DRENROMAR-139819 format. One record per residue (C-alpha): residue in three letters; x, y, z. Coordinates in Angstrom, 2 decimals. Example, Ala and Ser with C-alpha at 12.3 -4.5 7.8 and 13.67 -1.06 7.14 Angstrom:
<sites>
site res=ALA | c1=12.30 | c2=-4.50 | c3=7.80
site res=SER | c1=13.67 | c2=-1.06 | c3=7.14
</sites>
This chain:
<sites>
site res=UNK | c1=92.37 | c2=81.70 | c3=107.80
site res=UNK | c1=93.47 | c2=81.74 | c3=104.15
site res=UNK | c1=90.76 | c2=80.71 | c3=101.65
site res=UNK | c1=91.51 | c2=77.72 | c3=99.50
site res=UNK | c1=90.77 | c2=79.66 | c3=96.37
site res=UNK | c1=91.26 | c2=83.46 | c3=96.61
site res=UNK | c1=88.39 | c2=85.68 | c3=95.55
site res=UNK | c1=90.88 | c2=87.68 | c3=93.49
site res=UNK | c1=94.61 | c2=88.11 | c3=93.08
site res=UNK | c1=95.74 | c2=91.69 | c3=93.59
site res=UNK | c1=99.10 | c2=92.39 | c3=92.02
site res=UNK | c1=101.05 | c2=95.48 | c3=93.10
site res=UNK | c1=103.89 | c2=96.19 | c3=90.64
site res=UNK | c1=106.83 | c2=97.95 | c3=92.37
site res=UNK | c1=104.83 | c2=99.69 | c3=95.11
site res=UNK | c1=106.63 | c2=102.67 | c3=96.69
site res=UNK | c1=104.61 | c2=103.81 | c3=99.67
site res=UNK | c1=104.54 | c2=101.49 | c3=102.64
site res=UNK | c1=101.15 | c2=102.62 | c3=104.17
site res=UNK | c1=99.39 | c2=101.98 | c3=100.78
site res=UNK | c1=100.76 | c2=98.42 | c3=100.71
site res=UNK | c1=99.70 | c2=97.87 | c3=104.34
site res=UNK | c1=96.22 | c2=99.13 | c3=103.56
site res=UNK | c1=95.99 | c2=96.95 | c3=100.45
site res=UNK | c1=97.14 | c2=93.99 | c3=102.52
site res=UNK | c1=94.38 | c2=94.66 | c3=105.00
site res=UNK | c1=91.85 | c2=94.94 | c3=102.18
site res=UNK | c1=93.03 | c2=91.63 | c3=100.73
site res=UNK | c1=92.70 | c2=89.90 | c3=104.14
site res=UNK | c1=89.18 | c2=91.27 | c3=104.69
site res=UNK | c1=88.02 | c2=90.19 | c3=101.16
site res=UNK | c1=89.60 | c2=86.80 | c3=100.78
site res=UNK | c1=92.06 | c2=88.11 | c3=98.09
site res=UNK | c1=95.66 | c2=87.06 | c3=97.64
site res=UNK | c1=98.24 | c2=89.84 | c3=97.51
site res=UNK | c1=101.18 | c2=89.66 | c3=95.12
site res=UNK | c1=104.00 | c2=92.16 | c3=95.56
site res=UNK | c1=106.26 | c2=92.44 | c3=92.54
site res=UNK | c1=109.63 | c2=94.07 | c3=93.09
site res=UNK | c1=111.67 | c2=95.85 | c3=93.39
site res=UNK | c1=109.70 | c2=97.31 | c3=96.30
site res=UNK | c1=110.32 | c2=100.90 | c3=97.38
site res=UNK | c1=110.61 | c2=99.79 | c3=101.05
site res=UNK | c1=111.10 | c2=96.78 | c3=103.31
site res=UNK | c1=108.19 | c2=94.70 | c3=104.39
site res=UNK | c1=109.68 | c2=95.03 | c3=107.88
site res=UNK | c1=108.95 | c2=98.72 | c3=107.70
site res=UNK | c1=106.86 | c2=99.72 | c3=110.67
site res=UNK | c1=104.64 | c2=101.86 | c3=108.47
site res=UNK | c1=103.61 | c2=98.77 | c3=106.47
site res=UNK | c1=102.78 | c2=96.93 | c3=109.70
site res=UNK | c1=100.99 | c2=99.96 | c3=111.18
site res=UNK | c1=98.74 | c2=100.32 | c3=108.11
site res=UNK | c1=98.04 | c2=96.57 | c3=108.22
site res=UNK | c1=97.65 | c2=96.76 | c3=112.05
site res=UNK | c1=98.00 | c2=93.38 | c3=113.65
site res=UNK | c1=96.65 | c2=91.66 | c3=110.54
site res=UNK | c1=99.79 | c2=91.67 | c3=108.44
site res=UNK | c1=100.92 | c2=88.18 | c3=109.48
site res=UNK | c1=97.55 | c2=86.81 | c3=108.37
site res=UNK | c1=97.65 | c2=88.33 | c3=104.87
site res=UNK | c1=98.00 | c2=85.81 | c3=102.07
site res=UNK | c1=100.96 | c2=87.60 | c3=100.53
site res=UNK | c1=103.37 | c2=86.41 | c3=97.93
site res=UNK | c1=106.49 | c2=88.40 | c3=97.06
site res=UNK | c1=108.15 | c2=88.22 | c3=93.62
site res=UNK | c1=111.64 | c2=89.54 | c3=92.77
site res=UNK | c1=110.58 | c2=91.02 | c3=89.34
site res=UNK | c1=107.87 | c2=90.96 | c3=86.67
site res=UNK | c1=109.89 | c2=88.46 | c3=84.70
site res=UNK | c1=109.93 | c2=86.02 | c3=87.61
site res=UNK | c1=106.25 | c2=86.75 | c3=88.32
site res=UNK | c1=105.04 | c2=86.09 | c3=84.77
site res=UNK | c1=107.18 | c2=82.88 | c3=84.61
site res=UNK | c1=104.94 | c2=81.58 | c3=87.43
site res=UNK | c1=101.58 | c2=83.05 | c3=86.31
site res=UNK | c1=99.12 | c2=80.26 | c3=85.26
site res=UNK | c1=98.69 | c2=80.23 | c3=81.49
site res=UNK | c1=94.89 | c2=80.45 | c3=81.87
site res=UNK | c1=94.97 | c2=83.41 | c3=84.21
site res=UNK | c1=92.38 | c2=86.13 | c3=83.49
site res=UNK | c1=94.38 | c2=89.38 | c3=83.88
site res=UNK | c1=93.30 | c2=92.95 | c3=84.09
site res=UNK | c1=95.62 | c2=95.93 | c3=84.11
site res=UNK | c1=94.37 | c2=99.12 | c3=85.86
site res=UNK | c1=95.59 | c2=102.39 | c3=84.37
site res=UNK | c1=94.43 | c2=105.97 | c3=83.89
site res=UNK | c1=95.38 | c2=105.47 | c3=80.24
site res=UNK | c1=92.66 | c2=102.85 | c3=79.67
site res=UNK | c1=89.35 | c2=103.70 | c3=78.04
site res=UNK | c1=87.17 | c2=100.88 | c3=79.41
site res=UNK | c1=85.74 | c2=101.32 | c3=82.99
site res=UNK | c1=86.30 | c2=98.56 | c3=85.61
site res=UNK | c1=82.53 | c2=98.08 | c3=85.96
site res=UNK | c1=82.23 | c2=97.21 | c3=82.22
site res=UNK | c1=83.94 | c2=93.86 | c3=82.82
site res=UNK | c1=82.27 | c2=90.68 | c3=84.13
site res=UNK | c1=84.72 | c2=89.69 | c3=86.82
site res=UNK | c1=85.18 | c2=86.04 | c3=87.84
site res=UNK | c1=86.48 | c2=84.57 | c3=91.03
site res=UNK | c1=90.25 | c2=84.20 | c3=90.77
site res=UNK | c1=90.83 | c2=87.06 | c3=88.30
site res=UNK | c1=94.24 | c2=88.84 | c3=88.51
site res=UNK | c1=94.06 | c2=92.61 | c3=89.07
site res=UNK | c1=97.32 | c2=94.55 | c3=88.32
site res=UNK | c1=98.09 | c2=97.93 | c3=89.77
site res=UNK | c1=101.22 | c2=100.00 | c3=89.17
site res=UNK | c1=103.43 | c2=102.01 | c3=91.51
site res=UNK | c1=102.16 | c2=105.19 | c3=92.97
site res=UNK | c1=104.25 | c2=107.61 | c3=90.86
site res=UNK | c1=104.52 | c2=105.89 | c3=87.50
site res=UNK | c1=101.68 | c2=103.38 | c3=87.27
site res=UNK | c1=102.22 | c2=100.19 | c3=85.33
site res=UNK | c1=105.16 | c2=99.92 | c3=82.89
site res=UNK | c1=104.32 | c2=101.14 | c3=79.37
site res=UNK | c1=105.59 | c2=97.85 | c3=77.92
site res=UNK | c1=103.09 | c2=95.91 | c3=79.98
site res=UNK | c1=100.23 | c2=98.13 | c3=78.95
site res=UNK | c1=101.13 | c2=97.86 | c3=75.31
site res=UNK | c1=101.12 | c2=94.11 | c3=75.51
site res=UNK | c1=97.76 | c2=93.96 | c3=77.32
site res=UNK | c1=95.72 | c2=96.76 | c3=75.76
site res=UNK | c1=92.63 | c2=94.52 | c3=75.45
site res=UNK | c1=92.77 | c2=93.92 | c3=79.26
site res=UNK | c1=93.22 | c2=97.44 | c3=80.37
site res=UNK | c1=90.68 | c2=99.03 | c3=82.73
site res=UNK | c1=90.35 | c2=102.34 | c3=84.55
site res=UNK | c1=88.53 | c2=103.68 | c3=87.56
site res=UNK | c1=86.50 | c2=106.61 | c3=86.05
site res=UNK | c1=86.76 | c2=110.01 | c3=87.72
site res=UNK | c1=84.41 | c2=113.04 | c3=87.29
site res=UNK | c1=87.18 | c2=115.68 | c3=87.13
site res=UNK | c1=89.82 | c2=115.75 | c3=84.44
site res=UNK | c1=91.96 | c2=117.79 | c3=86.77
site res=UNK | c1=92.44 | c2=114.77 | c3=89.04
site res=UNK | c1=95.46 | c2=112.85 | c3=87.64
site res=UNK | c1=94.77 | c2=109.62 | c3=89.59
site res=UNK | c1=93.41 | c2=108.17 | c3=92.82
site res=UNK | c1=95.36 | c2=106.84 | c3=95.75
site res=UNK | c1=96.59 | c2=103.19 | c3=95.10
site res=UNK | c1=94.82 | c2=101.69 | c3=98.06
site res=UNK | c1=91.62 | c2=103.52 | c3=97.16
site res=UNK | c1=91.74 | c2=102.26 | c3=93.56
site res=UNK | c1=92.37 | c2=98.64 | c3=94.69
site res=UNK | c1=89.40 | c2=98.93 | c3=97.10
site res=UNK | c1=87.08 | c2=100.29 | c3=94.38
site res=UNK | c1=87.93 | c2=97.57 | c3=91.84
site res=UNK | c1=88.09 | c2=94.79 | c3=94.40
site res=UNK | c1=84.72 | c2=95.54 | c3=95.86
site res=UNK | c1=83.09 | c2=95.88 | c3=92.37
site res=UNK | c1=84.53 | c2=92.39 | c3=91.63
site res=UNK | c1=83.19 | c2=91.07 | c3=94.88
site res=UNK | c1=79.77 | c2=92.56 | c3=94.24
site res=UNK | c1=79.67 | c2=90.80 | c3=90.85
site res=UNK | c1=80.83 | c2=87.40 | c3=92.05
site res=UNK | c1=78.95 | c2=87.38 | c3=95.33
site res=UNK | c1=75.64 | c2=88.69 | c3=93.95
site res=UNK | c1=74.92 | c2=90.78 | c3=97.02
site res=UNK | c1=74.48 | c2=88.39 | c3=99.96
site res=UNK | c1=72.53 | c2=90.72 | c3=102.31
site res=UNK | c1=75.61 | c2=92.59 | c3=103.41
site res=UNK | c1=77.78 | c2=89.47 | c3=104.07
site res=UNK | c1=80.56 | c2=88.30 | c3=101.80
site res=UNK | c1=80.84 | c2=84.58 | c3=101.08
site res=UNK | c1=84.60 | c2=84.52 | c3=100.58
</sites>
């Protein structure tokens, strides 16, 4: 069952690796988030590896596909609260007070978010802190899970281990 108002909007910009997208779709389903896939995608959504990572849940995922960033931003509500995750950001994701319905942007696995997008949204950039400088970045699905669950912790207030999506 798709929630009337998503907990969060997870936006994957030009994802390249099917199992990551499948895993993020499964995360979104389990947390009441809406998944937005902004193309071009590096694979077909019919790819069996997307379906395998999403298991038998993929058909239930609240997923919207967009041809390009230009088309996506043309449809984005003007009052949307947007956050752009990047290793280039200085502010940690837990330093933000998330609200239900926020939009969380993640870039493709090999390049991250486009530089032009980061330049236009510097005030809304966030990062997932890491202890080792030698680690370039985390897996896309892992990063989405970390940020999404921090957001849920904040908006849900800890409901004795049960989410009220």
